[in-house]
C-alpha positions as CSV (number, residue, x, y, z in Angstrom):
1,M,0.0,0.0,0.0
2,E,1.3,3.4,-0.8
3,L,0.2,7.0,0.1
4,R,-1.3,7.4,-3.4
5,H,-3.7,4.6,-2.7
6,L,-4.9,6.3,0.3
7,R,-5.4,9.5,-1.7
8,Y,-7.4,7.5,-4.3
9,F,-9.7,6.1,-1.5
10,L,-10.0,9.6,0.1
11,A,-11.3,11.1,-3.0
12,V,-14.0,8.4,-3.6
13,A,-15.1,8.3,0.0
14,E,-15.4,12.1,0.0
15,E,-17.1,12.3,-3.5
16,L,-18.9,9.1,-3.2
17,H,-18.9,8.9,-7.0
18,F,-16.0,7.4,-9.0
19,G,-16.5,9.8,-12.0
20,R,-16.1,12.9,-9.8
21,A,-13.2,11.3,-7.8
22,A,-11.5,10.5,-11.0
23,Q,-11.8,14.1,-12.4
24,R,-10.5,15.4,-8.9
25,L,-7.5,13.3,-9.2
26,H,-6.9,13.9,-12.7
27,I,-7.0,10.1,-13.8
28,A,-9.5,8.0,-15.6
29,Q,-12.4,6.3,-13.8
30,Q,-11.6,2.7,-14.8
31,P,-8.2,2.8,-13.3
32,L,-9.4,4.4,-10.3
33,S,-12.1,1.7,-9.7
34,R,-9.4,-0.9,-10.2
35,Q,-7.0,0.7,-7.7
36,I,-9.9,0.8,-5.0
37,R,-10.6,-3.0,-5.8
38,N,-6.9,-3.7,-5.4
39,L,-6.8,-1.7,-2.0
40,E,-9.9,-3.7,-0.8
41,D,-8.3,-7.0,-1.9
42,E,-5.3,-6.2,0.0
43,L,-6.9,-5.0,3.1
44,G,-9.2,-8.3,2.8
45,I,-12.4,-6.0,3.5
46,L,-15.0,-4.1,1.6
47,L,-14.8,-0.4,1.8
48,F,-17.6,0.5,-0.2
49,H,-21.1,-0.8,-1.0
50,R,-21.7,-0.5,-4.8
51,T,-24.9,-0.4,-6.4
52,K,-25.8,0.7,-10.1
53,R,-26.8,4.2,-8.7
54,R,-24.6,4.9,-5.9
55,I,-21.8,3.8,-3.6
56,R,-21.6,4.3,0.1
57,L,-18.9,3.5,2.7
58,T,-19.1,0.4,4.6
59,Q,-18.6,0.7,8.4
60,A,-15.1,-0.5,8.0
61,G,-14.8,2.2,5.3
62,Q,-15.9,4.8,7.6
63,V,-13.3,3.9,10.2
64,F,-10.6,3.5,7.3
65,L,-11.6,7.2,6.0
66,Q,-11.0,8.5,9.6
67,E,-7.5,6.9,9.8
68,T,-6.6,7.8,6.3
69,R,-7.2,11.5,6.9
70,K,-4.9,11.3,10.0
71,T,-2.3,9.5,8.1
72,L,-2.3,11.7,5.0
73,A,-2.4,14.8,7.3
74,Q,0.8,13.6,9.2
75,A,2.4,12.6,6.0
76,D,1.8,16.1,4.6
77,H,3.1,17.5,7.9
78,A,6.3,15.4,7.6
79,V,6.9,16.7,4.1
80,V,6.4,20.3,5.4
81,M,8.7,19.8,8.4
82,A,11.3,18.2,6.4
83,Q,11.4,21.0,3.7
84,R,11.5,23.7,6.6
85,V,14.5,21.9,8.1
86,G,16.1,21.6,4.6
87,Q,15.6,25.3,4.3
88,G,17.2,26.1,7.7
89,V,14.2,27.5,9.4
90,A,13.3,24.7,11.6
91,G,15.2,21.9,13.3
92,Q,17.8,21.8,16.0
93,L,21.2,23.6,16.5
94,S,23.7,22.8,19.3
95,I,25.9,25.7,20.5
96,G,29.2,25.6,22.6
97,F,30.2,28.6,24.5
98,T,32.8,29.7,27.2
99,G,31.9,31.7,30.2
100,P,33.0,35.2,28.8
101,M,30.6,34.7,26.0
102,L,27.8,35.2,28.4
103,N,28.8,38.6,29.2
104,R,28.0,40.2,25.9
105,I,27.9,38.1,22.7
106,L,25.8,35.0,23.4
107,P,22.7,36.8,24.8
108,T,22.6,39.1,21.9
109,V,23.0,36.3,19.2
110,V,20.5,33.8,20.9
111,R,17.8,36.5,21.6
112,E,17.9,37.8,18.1
113,F,18.0,34.3,16.5
114,K,15.1,33.1,18.4
115,Q,13.1,36.1,17.2
116,R,13.8,35.4,13.5
117,F,13.8,31.4,13.8
118,P,11.3,30.6,16.5
119,E,11.0,26.8,15.1
120,I,14.8,26.1,15.5
121,H,15.4,24.5,18.9
122,L,18.9,25.7,20.4
123,S,20.8,23.4,22.6
124,L,23.5,25.4,24.6
125,Q,26.4,24.0,26.4
126,R,29.1,25.8,28.5
127,L,32.4,24.2,27.4
128,P,36.1,25.5,27.6
129,T,37.6,26.2,24.2
130,N,39.6,22.7,24.0
131,D,36.4,20.8,24.8
132,Q,34.4,22.7,22.1
133,V,37.3,21.9,19.7
134,K,36.7,18.1,20.4
135,S,33.1,18.4,20.3
136,L,33.0,20.1,17.1
137,L,35.2,17.5,15.5
138,A,33.1,14.8,16.9
139,D,30.1,16.5,15.6
140,E,28.5,16.7,19.0
141,I,28.0,20.5,18.6
142,H,27.4,22.4,15.4
143,V,29.0,25.9,16.3
144,G,31.3,27.1,19.1
145,F,31.9,30.4,20.6
146,L,35.5,29.9,21.8
147,H,38.9,31.8,22.1
148,P,41.6,31.4,19.5
149,P,44.1,30.1,18.8
150,I,42.7,26.7,17.9
151,D,44.5,23.8,16.1
152,A,42.2,22.0,14.0
153,S,42.3,22.1,10.2
154,L,38.7,20.8,9.7
155,L,37.3,23.8,11.5
156,K,36.7,27.4,10.2
157,Q,36.7,30.3,12.6
158,T,36.0,34.0,12.5
159,V,37.1,36.4,15.2
160,I,34.0,38.4,16.2
161,Y,35.2,40.4,19.3
162,Q,38.3,41.7,21.2
163,E,38.5,43.1,24.5
164,P,41.3,44.0,26.9
165,M,42.3,42.9,30.2
166,I,41.3,44.9,33.3
167,A,42.4,44.7,37.0
168,L,39.7,43.4,39.3
169,L,40.1,44.5,42.9
170,P,38.3,44.1,46.2
171,D,36.2,47.3,46.9
172,F,38.3,48.1,50.1
173,H,41.7,48.0,48.2
174,P,43.5,51.3,48.3
175,L,43.5,51.2,44.3
176,A,39.9,50.9,44.2
177,K,39.0,54.3,45.5
178,D,39.7,56.3,42.3
179,A,37.7,53.9,40.1
180,P,36.9,53.9,37.0
181,A,40.3,55.9,36.5
182,P,43.0,53.8,34.9
183,I,45.9,52.3,36.9
184,S,49.3,51.0,35.9
185,I,50.1,47.3,35.9
186,K,53.4,48.1,38.1
187,S,51.0,49.3,40.9
188,L,49.9,45.6,41.4
189,A,53.6,44.3,41.6
190,N,53.1,43.3,45.3
191,E,49.6,41.8,45.0
192,S,48.5,38.2,45.2
193,F,46.8,37.3,41.9
194,I,43.7,35.0,41.1
195,L,43.9,33.8,37.5
196,F,41.9,31.3,35.5
197,P,43.8,27.8,35.2
198,R,46.4,27.9,32.5
199,Q,44.8,24.8,30.7
200,V,41.6,26.9,30.1
201,G,43.5,29.3,27.9
202,P,47.3,28.7,27.8
203,V,48.0,31.4,25.2
204,L,46.2,34.2,27.1
205,Y,47.6,32.9,30.4
206,D,51.1,33.1,29.1
207,A,50.4,36.6,27.7
208,I,49.2,37.9,31.1
209,I,52.3,36.5,32.9
210,S,54.5,38.0,30.1
211,F,52.7,41.3,30.4
212,C,53.5,41.5,34.3
213,Q,57.1,40.5,33.6
214,Q,57.4,43.4,31.1
215,A,56.3,45.6,34.1
216,D,59.5,44.1,36.1
217,F,57.7,41.7,38.1
218,S,56.3,38.1,38.1
219,P,52.8,37.8,39.3
220,N,52.4,35.8,42.7
221,V,49.5,33.5,41.6
222,V,48.0,32.3,44.9
223,Q,44.8,30.7,43.3
224,E,43.6,29.5,40.0
225,A,39.8,29.6,39.5
226,F,37.1,28.9,37.1
227,P,34.6,30.1,36.0
228,Q,34.7,33.9,35.9
229,Q,32.0,34.3,38.7
230,T,34.5,32.3,41.1
231,I,37.1,34.6,40.3
232,M,34.9,37.5,41.2
233,G,33.8,35.9,44.4
234,L,37.3,35.2,45.4
235,V,38.4,38.7,44.9
236,A,35.4,40.2,46.8
237,A,36.5,38.0,49.7
238,G,39.9,39.8,49.6
239,L,42.1,36.9,48.6
240,G,43.7,38.7,45.8
241,V,43.4,40.7,42.6
242,S,42.9,39.5,39.0
243,L,43.7,40.5,35.4
244,I,40.7,39.5,33.4
245,H,38.5,40.3,30.3
246,A,36.9,43.5,30.5
247,S,33.4,42.2,29.6
248,I,33.1,40.7,33.1
249,Q,32.0,44.1,34.3
250,Q,28.6,43.1,32.9
251,I,28.3,40.8,36.0
252,H,27.2,42.5,39.0
253,Q,29.3,41.3,42.0
254,P,29.2,43.3,45.4
255,G,32.5,43.9,46.8
256,V,34.4,44.2,43.5
257,V,35.8,47.1,41.8
258,A,37.2,47.1,38.1
259,R,40.0,49.4,37.0
260,P,41.2,49.6,33.3
261,L,45.0,49.6,32.8
262,I,47.1,52.4,31.4
263,E,49.4,50.0,29.6
264,P,48.2,48.3,26.4
265,S,47.2,44.8,27.9
266,P,46.7,41.5,26.2
267,V,43.7,41.0,24.5
268,L,41.0,38.2,24.6
269,E,39.9,37.2,21.2
270,S,36.4,35.7,20.9
271,A,35.6,33.8,17.8
272,V,33.0,31.6,16.3
273,A,34.0,28.2,15.0
274,W,32.2,25.5,13.0
275,R,33.0,22.5,10.6
276,S,32.6,23.6,7.0
277,D,32.5,20.1,5.7
278,L,29.2,19.2,7.4
279,P,26.5,21.2,5.8
280,H,23.7,22.4,8.2
281,P,21.1,24.9,6.9
282,A,20.2,26.3,10.1
283,L,23.9,26.9,10.9
284,T,24.1,29.0,7.7
285,H,21.5,31.3,8.9
286,F,23.1,31.5,12.4
287,L,26.6,32.3,11.2
288,E,25.0,35.0,8.9
289,L,23.3,36.6,11.9
290,V,26.6,36.6,13.8
291,Q,28.4,38.2,11.1
292,E,25.5,40.9,10.9
293,L,25.6,41.5,14.6
294,F,29.5,41.5,15.1
């Protein structure tokens, strides 16, 4: 049995006349009558009572009509949904992101994308950059918001945002009094530092250490912490100061003061990365939006 057989039956059942049903289906009456006979033979039941003047549905035919309408409606819906997914206006998209992306980039992109493509379900996972690269290569996520550099030839990436480092101080620190005026990195030479673990972002971590060394001191790193909210909490508790990305100021944390730096600091780059060898219609729309916004 094929869907066309159900459509033949539906036309005859609704018209209760083989001639009109044949016209509706744009086929000849005799082949249509034969198809209905074949359908009845396949089912092993009579769907119609036939007389010389009229036809009418049997009780089995009435039940079959109800179910046929459901089946054809579901089939039509399946076609429409498949087409919409193929056009990139429905379906699913899995997104990886790092903590700093929550401060500015991710909320902006997700909010606008959901407004434009409400039928696409977004699944979001917070992952460090290295884990995002692994997940992208394994096709476990479709797109990642991460921090270069990354070493994976299968992945494409576009840098979408750059932000400097700032000093994060407890609000009772002497250098916190004149905020938001900038301070020199040299003024932090004798402080205890709280930084993110090197394995989270080794290139930026090494750049921060080098930045301090260029100011004639090696930072006394007393604590490594992750994610960014934990660093803020430890600074607020007075356990040390931090050098961290400027967008963290979007997070309200009592007891913490941010100060920009006088000297040009290392820059945190944010990028969007994806596998170009795996076509995904919804991803195309997503990347176009990211390019539009940033």
